[in-house]
C-alpha positions as CSV (number, residue, x, y, z in Angstrom):
1,M,105.2,84.5,86.9
2,C,107.5,84.1,89.8
3,D,109.0,81.7,92.4
4,T,109.6,82.4,96.0
5,S,110.8,80.4,99.0
6,L,111.7,80.7,102.7
7,A,114.1,78.2,104.3
8,T,114.1,78.4,108.1
9,E,116.9,77.2,110.5
10,K,115.1,73.9,110.7
11,F,115.8,73.4,107.0
12,T,119.2,75.1,106.6
13,S,120.6,73.1,109.6
14,T,122.4,76.3,110.6
15,Q,121.6,79.5,112.5
16,K,120.6,81.1,109.2
17,R,117.3,81.5,107.5
18,I,117.1,82.3,103.8
19,F,114.5,84.0,101.6
20,A,114.8,83.6,97.8
21,K,112.8,84.9,94.8
22,N,112.9,85.0,91.0
23,S,110.8,87.8,89.6
24,D,109.4,86.8,86.1
25,R,108.1,89.6,83.9
26,E,107.7,90.5,80.3
27,P,111.1,90.5,78.4
28,N,111.3,94.3,77.8
29,E,110.0,95.2,81.3
30,A,113.3,96.4,82.8
31,Q,113.6,96.1,86.6
32,S,115.2,98.7,88.8
33,I,116.9,98.4,92.2
34,V,115.7,101.3,94.3
35,H,117.2,102.4,97.6
36,L,114.9,104.7,99.5
37,P,115.9,106.3,102.9
38,R,113.7,106.6,105.9
39,M,111.4,109.6,105.4
40,E,108.9,111.7,107.3
41,H,105.6,112.9,105.8
42,G,103.3,115.7,106.6
43,K,100.1,115.1,108.5
44,G,97.2,114.3,106.2
45,S,99.4,113.6,103.2
46,S,98.7,110.9,100.7
47,V,100.7,108.6,98.5
48,G,100.1,107.8,94.9
49,T,100.4,104.0,94.3
50,T,100.3,102.5,90.9
51,Y,96.6,103.3,90.3
52,I,95.1,105.0,93.4
53,E,96.0,107.4,96.2
54,I,95.8,106.3,99.8
55,P,96.7,108.1,103.1
56,Q,100.4,108.2,103.7
57,N,102.1,107.1,106.9
58,P,103.9,109.7,109.1
59,I,107.1,107.8,108.7
60,T,108.3,105.4,105.9
61,Y,111.2,103.1,106.6
62,E,114.4,102.6,104.6
63,V,114.0,100.0,101.9
64,F,115.8,98.3,99.1
65,L,113.3,97.4,96.3
66,S,113.4,95.5,93.0
67,K,110.6,96.9,90.9
68,P,109.4,97.0,87.3
69,F,110.5,100.5,86.1
70,H,107.0,101.7,85.4
71,M,105.4,100.7,88.7
72,W,105.2,102.4,92.1
73,G,105.2,99.0,93.9
74,A,107.9,96.4,94.0
75,E,108.2,92.7,93.0
76,M,110.3,92.1,96.1
77,G,112.1,94.0,98.8
78,V,113.6,94.3,102.3
79,N,113.6,97.0,104.9
80,E,115.9,98.3,107.6
81,F,114.4,96.0,110.2
82,G,115.0,92.9,108.1
83,L,111.4,92.5,107.0
84,C,111.4,90.9,103.5
85,I,108.4,90.2,101.2
86,G,107.9,88.7,97.7
87,N,104.7,88.0,95.8
88,E,103.2,85.7,93.1
89,A,100.4,86.1,90.7
90,V,97.7,83.5,91.4
91,F,94.7,82.7,89.3
92,T,91.3,82.4,90.9
93,N,87.7,81.7,89.8
94,L,86.5,85.0,91.0
95,K,85.6,87.5,88.3
96,I,87.8,90.7,88.2
97,K,86.0,93.8,87.1
98,K,89.2,95.3,85.5
99,Q,88.5,98.8,86.8
100,N,92.1,99.5,88.1
101,N,90.7,100.9,91.3
102,G,92.7,98.9,93.9
103,L,96.2,98.0,95.0
104,T,98.6,95.8,93.0
105,G,100.4,93.0,94.8
106,M,103.5,95.0,94.2
107,D,101.9,98.1,95.9
108,L,101.1,95.9,98.9
109,I,104.7,94.8,99.2
110,R,106.1,98.3,99.2
111,L,103.5,99.7,101.6
112,A,104.2,96.9,104.1
113,L,108.0,97.3,103.8
114,E,107.7,101.1,104.3
115,R,105.4,100.8,107.3
116,C,106.1,97.6,109.2
117,K,108.9,96.3,111.4
118,S,108.0,92.6,111.6
119,A,106.6,89.8,109.5
120,K,103.4,89.5,111.6
121,D,102.8,93.3,111.3
122,G,103.4,93.0,107.5
123,L,100.9,90.2,107.2
124,F,98.2,92.1,109.0
125,L,98.8,95.4,107.2
126,I,98.7,93.7,103.8
127,T,95.4,92.0,104.7
128,E,94.0,95.2,106.1
129,L,94.8,97.1,102.9
130,L,93.5,94.2,100.8
131,E,90.2,94.2,102.6
132,T,89.9,98.0,102.4
133,Y,91.0,98.6,98.8
134,G,90.9,95.3,97.0
135,Q,93.3,94.2,94.2
136,D,91.3,95.0,91.0
137,T,94.4,96.1,89.1
138,C,96.3,95.2,85.9
139,G,99.7,93.7,86.7
140,G,101.0,93.6,83.2
141,Y,103.3,95.9,81.2
142,E,102.5,95.6,77.5
143,N,99.8,93.0,78.3
144,R,97.1,95.3,79.7
145,S,94.6,92.5,80.1
146,F,96.8,90.7,82.7
147,F,94.8,90.9,85.9
148,Y,95.3,88.5,88.8
149,H,95.2,88.0,92.6
150,N,98.3,87.5,94.7
151,S,100.1,85.3,97.2
152,F,103.1,86.3,99.4
153,I,105.9,85.1,101.5
154,I,106.5,87.5,104.4
155,A,109.5,86.9,106.6
156,D,111.9,88.4,109.1
157,R,114.7,87.2,111.3
158,T,112.5,85.2,113.6
159,D,109.2,84.6,111.7
160,G,107.7,83.8,108.3
161,Y,104.3,83.4,106.8
162,V,102.7,82.4,103.5
163,L,99.6,84.5,102.6
164,E,97.3,83.6,99.8
165,T,94.4,85.7,98.5
166,A,91.3,85.5,96.2
167,D,90.0,89.0,95.7
168,R,89.4,90.3,99.3
169,Y,89.4,86.8,100.8
170,W,92.6,85.5,102.3
171,V,94.2,82.8,104.4
172,A,97.7,82.6,105.9
173,K,99.9,80.2,107.9
174,K,103.3,80.2,109.5
175,I,106.3,78.6,107.7
176,D,108.0,75.9,109.8
177,S,110.8,74.5,107.6
178,F,110.9,75.1,103.8
179,Y,108.1,76.6,101.8
180,A,108.0,77.5,98.1
181,I,105.2,79.3,96.3
182,S,104.6,79.8,92.6
183,N,101.6,80.9,90.5
184,G,99.0,78.8,92.2
185,L,97.2,78.6,95.6
186,T,98.7,76.1,98.0
187,I,96.9,76.4,101.3
188,G,94.0,73.9,101.8
189,S,92.3,73.7,105.2
190,D,95.6,74.1,107.2
191,F,95.5,77.9,107.5
192,E,96.0,79.6,110.9
193,Y,94.6,83.0,110.0
194,S,91.8,84.0,107.6
195,S,89.6,87.0,106.6
196,S,86.3,87.4,108.5
197,N,84.5,87.6,105.2
198,L,85.7,84.1,104.4
199,I,83.7,82.8,107.3
200,D,80.7,84.7,106.2
201,K,81.0,83.4,102.7
202,L,81.1,79.8,103.9
203,K,78.2,80.0,106.4
204,G,75.6,77.3,105.7
205,K,77.9,75.3,103.4
206,Q,77.9,71.6,104.4
207,G,79.9,68.6,103.4
208,K,83.6,68.0,103.0
209,E,86.3,70.0,104.7
210,F,86.9,73.4,103.2
211,S,90.1,73.9,101.1
212,F,91.0,77.4,100.1
213,K,93.0,76.3,97.1
214,N,90.3,73.9,95.9
215,Y,87.5,76.4,96.4
216,F,89.1,79.4,94.7
217,S,91.6,78.1,92.1
218,D,91.1,78.7,88.4
219,H,92.4,75.3,87.4
220,F,93.0,76.1,83.7
221,Y,95.3,79.1,84.2
222,T,96.9,77.5,87.2
223,Y,97.7,74.4,85.1
224,M,98.9,76.5,82.1
225,S,101.4,78.4,84.4
226,H,103.1,75.1,85.3
227,C,103.3,76.4,88.9
228,K,103.1,72.9,90.3
229,D,106.1,71.8,88.2
230,R,108.2,74.9,89.3
231,R,107.2,74.6,92.9
232,T,108.2,70.9,92.9
233,L,111.5,71.7,91.2
234,H,112.1,74.5,93.7
235,Q,111.4,72.1,96.6
236,K,113.4,69.1,95.3
237,T,116.4,71.2,94.2
238,A,116.7,72.8,97.6
239,E,116.1,69.5,99.4
240,N,118.7,67.6,97.4
241,S,121.2,70.4,97.9
242,E,120.6,70.4,101.6
243,K,121.1,66.6,101.8
244,E,124.3,66.6,99.7
245,N,125.9,69.4,101.8
246,A,124.3,68.6,105.2
247,N,123.1,72.2,105.3
248,Y,121.6,74.9,103.0
249,T,123.5,78.1,102.4
250,I,123.3,81.4,100.4
251,K,125.4,79.7,97.6
252,Q,123.0,76.8,97.3
253,S,119.9,79.1,97.3
254,M,121.5,81.1,94.5
255,D,122.1,77.9,92.5
256,T,118.5,76.9,93.1
257,L,117.3,80.1,91.5
258,K,119.5,79.4,88.5
259,T,117.9,76.0,87.9
260,H,116.4,75.0,84.5
261,A,114.0,72.0,83.9
262,I,116.8,70.3,82.0
263,E,120.5,70.1,82.8
264,T,122.2,73.5,82.2
265,D,124.9,71.9,80.1
266,E,122.2,70.8,77.6
267,F,120.1,73.9,77.9
268,E,119.1,76.3,75.0
269,P,116.7,79.2,75.6
270,S,114.8,78.3,72.4
271,S,113.6,75.1,74.0
272,S,112.9,76.7,77.4
273,S,109.5,76.3,79.1
274,M,107.4,77.5,82.0
275,K,108.7,74.5,84.0
276,S,112.1,76.2,84.9
277,L,112.9,78.4,87.9
278,C,115.2,80.5,85.7
279,L,112.8,81.5,83.0
280,H,113.8,82.4,79.4
281,A,111.0,83.8,77.3
282,T,110.2,82.0,74.0
283,G,106.9,83.5,72.9
284,P,103.2,82.8,73.6
285,T,103.9,79.5,75.6
286,T,106.6,81.1,77.7
287,P,105.9,84.9,77.6
288,N,108.0,85.8,80.6
289,Q,111.6,85.8,81.7
290,T,113.3,86.1,85.1
291,N,114.0,89.8,85.2
292,G,115.5,90.0,88.7
293,S,116.4,87.8,91.7
294,L,116.8,88.4,95.4
295,I,118.4,86.4,98.2
296,V,118.1,87.5,101.9
297,E,119.9,85.8,104.7
298,W,119.4,86.4,108.4
299,D,121.8,85.2,111.1
300,T,119.7,84.3,114.0
301,S,122.5,83.6,116.5
302,E,122.2,85.7,119.6
303,T,125.7,87.0,119.4
304,N,125.6,88.4,115.8
305,Q,125.5,92.2,115.7
306,D,125.1,92.4,111.9
307,P,122.5,89.7,111.1
308,L,121.2,90.9,107.7
309,R,122.6,90.1,104.2
310,V,120.9,91.2,101.0
311,F,121.8,90.1,97.5
312,Y,120.2,91.3,94.3
313,T,121.2,90.4,90.7
314,G,119.6,93.6,89.3
315,T,119.6,91.7,86.0
316,S,117.6,89.1,84.1
317,T,118.6,85.4,83.7
318,P,120.1,84.5,87.1
319,C,121.9,81.6,85.4
320,L,124.1,84.2,83.8
321,S,124.1,86.7,86.6
322,L,126.0,87.9,89.7
323,F,124.3,88.3,93.1
324,K,125.6,91.6,94.5
325,P,125.5,92.8,98.1
326,F,123.4,95.8,99.3
327,F,123.6,97.3,102.8
328,F,121.3,99.5,104.9
329,G,122.6,102.8,106.3
330,T,124.6,103.4,103.1
331,K,124.0,106.5,100.8
332,N,125.8,105.8,97.5
333,F,122.9,103.9,95.9
334,I,120.2,106.3,96.8
335,N,118.9,107.6,93.4
336,S,121.7,105.7,91.6
337,S,121.3,106.2,87.9
338,S,123.2,103.0,87.2
339,L,120.5,100.9,88.9
340,I,117.3,102.7,87.8
341,S,116.2,101.5,84.4
342,D,113.5,102.8,82.1
343,A,111.6,101.9,78.9
344,T,114.4,102.8,76.5
345,Y,117.8,101.2,76.2
346,S,120.3,103.0,78.5
347,E,123.7,102.2,80.1
348,T,122.3,100.8,83.3
349,L,123.2,97.5,84.9
350,W,120.0,95.8,83.8
351,W,120.4,96.8,80.1
352,L,124.2,96.2,80.0
353,H,123.5,92.6,81.1
354,E,120.5,92.3,78.7
355,S,122.8,92.9,75.7
356,I,124.6,89.7,76.6
357,A,121.5,87.8,77.7
358,R,119.9,88.4,74.3
359,K,123.0,87.1,72.6
360,S,122.8,84.0,74.7
361,N,119.3,83.4,73.2
362,F,121.1,82.4,70.0
363,D,124.2,80.7,71.4
364,Y,123.7,80.0,75.1
365,Q,126.4,77.5,75.7
366,S,129.1,79.7,74.0
367,V,128.0,82.8,75.9
368,R,127.8,80.9,79.2
369,S,131.3,79.4,78.7
370,I,132.8,82.9,78.4
371,L,130.6,84.9,80.9
372,V,130.2,82.5,83.9
373,P,133.9,81.9,84.5
374,A,134.5,85.6,84.5
375,L,131.9,86.0,87.3
376,T,132.8,83.0,89.4
377,G,135.7,84.5,91.3
378,L,133.8,87.7,91.9
379,Q,130.8,85.7,93.3
380,E,133.2,83.8,95.6
381,S,134.6,87.0,96.9
382,I,131.1,88.3,97.6
383,L,130.2,85.1,99.5
384,N,133.4,85.3,101.5
385,M,132.7,88.9,102.3
386,S,129.2,88.0,103.5
387,K,130.7,86.2,106.5
388,E,132.3,89.3,107.8
389,N,131.0,92.1,110.1
390,L,131.6,95.3,108.1
391,T,131.8,98.9,109.2
392,L,129.4,101.3,107.5
393,Q,132.2,102.8,105.5
394,K,133.3,99.3,104.4
395,K,129.7,98.6,103.4
396,E,129.7,101.7,101.2
397,E,132.9,100.7,99.5
398,T,132.0,97.1,99.1
399,Q,128.6,97.5,97.4
400,W,130.0,100.1,95.0
401,R,133.1,98.0,94.2
402,F,131.1,94.9,93.3
403,L,128.6,96.8,91.2
404,K,131.5,98.5,89.4
405,D,133.4,95.2,88.9
406,H,130.2,93.6,87.5
407,V,129.6,96.4,85.1
408,N,133.2,96.3,83.8
409,I,133.0,92.5,83.2
410,L,129.7,92.9,81.3
411,K,131.2,95.6,79.0
412,K,134.4,93.5,78.4
413,I,132.4,90.3,77.7
414,D,129.9,92.1,75.4
415,E,132.8,93.5,73.3
416,E,134.4,90.1,73.2
417,L,131.2,88.5,72.0
418,L,130.8,91.1,69.3
419,Q,134.4,90.5,68.0
420,V,134.0,86.7,67.8
421,K,130.4,87.1,66.5
422,I,128.9,84.9,69.2
423,G,125.2,85.4,69.7
424,R,124.1,85.8,66.1
425,S,125.8,82.9,64.2
426,R,123.7,79.9,65.2
427,W,120.4,79.0,63.6
428,Q,117.4,78.8,65.9
429,N,113.7,78.0,65.5
430,P,112.3,80.6,63.1
431,L,109.4,81.4,65.4
432,F,111.9,82.0,68.3
433,Q,114.0,84.3,66.1
434,I,110.9,86.2,65.0
435,Y,109.8,86.6,68.6
436,W,113.1,88.0,69.8
437,S,113.5,90.2,66.7
438,G,110.1,91.7,67.6
439,Q,111.0,92.2,71.2
440,N,114.2,94.1,70.2
441,R,112.3,96.1,67.6
442,K,109.9,97.3,70.2
443,L,112.7,99.0,72.1
444,G,113.7,101.0,69.0
445,I,117.3,99.7,69.1
446,P,118.9,96.7,67.6
447,F,121.0,94.6,70.0
448,S,124.3,94.1,68.2
């Protein structure tokens, strides 16, 4: 489950446009930040995606991806041209054969980012690949029966589209002001682009106006995902923030992704639900948590020579996280072991944070009162830095410094929590305790 949005200049009331996404996955499904340089590939070569091989492009562009460690594709990412894409699982009434012989939504994101320069090119490449290969693929980690179709927000410095699919059928439209998607179809009859096979499917059908979401939605799973609640929360939180401040900024978009369905001062993970933007897993009714977040800002003013800003958390639970800057043209994060997680516990950014996040499951307010103040000044420094035009050398230094500072804070806070025994002293719902004990046991290591 995920939540994604695009706010154009019409909404931000500035010369900035902002993409935001929370990636919600299974609790032990560590997410890696991967920086891949531009590469050339031999004629006739192929690329192995998550399940199938397809012809490779002669050139693949430089990308920053946030991806589940075990997948080839990515939950969200941005490329050197400022093209940014995020996807959502959507549930349709079309039967999936479950043969794993197509492309995942995450594969489609990575392929478009590696091959396209603009949002429109990305839209039409994804739909071409979708019509050619389909999306009959498992999108789960431990849950190997989790098959779904996908929706996307595809954006660049001047353009943005929402694309929604049902098997090899699809519709898309341009985003005018603010648009949020969650785990349900949203486009009715107001689409601007569609697959040719959609027209064929509807030939001869008479009666009321065709609605893509009404025709293809699986209403039970769409309802159970609480996507309408999260989409409404996303929209209203952003709108209220824009009204209060007379504009919408990176800081406000970060705060939006940190939102729970109840006030944060009263929040406890054991009572969390699928209605929050910042998801905390509780068990069968809320099986996912937010495992990574991305903010992209484009400056659309004509005079700006450095218009792209990229911020990943690289960690779960954005309400307890730091959004760090990442820059194109740099080299020090290519194949960085500190950002690439795997199935077992290791000293990477994602797992260092997770040690604290799992303590917060049992004493959230105490952990938050110690961790968040330690990150606040660092986040302010990052936001102030984002207003500057930086040299390539300064970008190298800046992205490494903030990652290092974040890691040092996590180590210090985790040790402090151990010393004062925060994170294991408070009683919680027994089912919640059993669930998280089981998640930790699957990793083969006890979180102290």
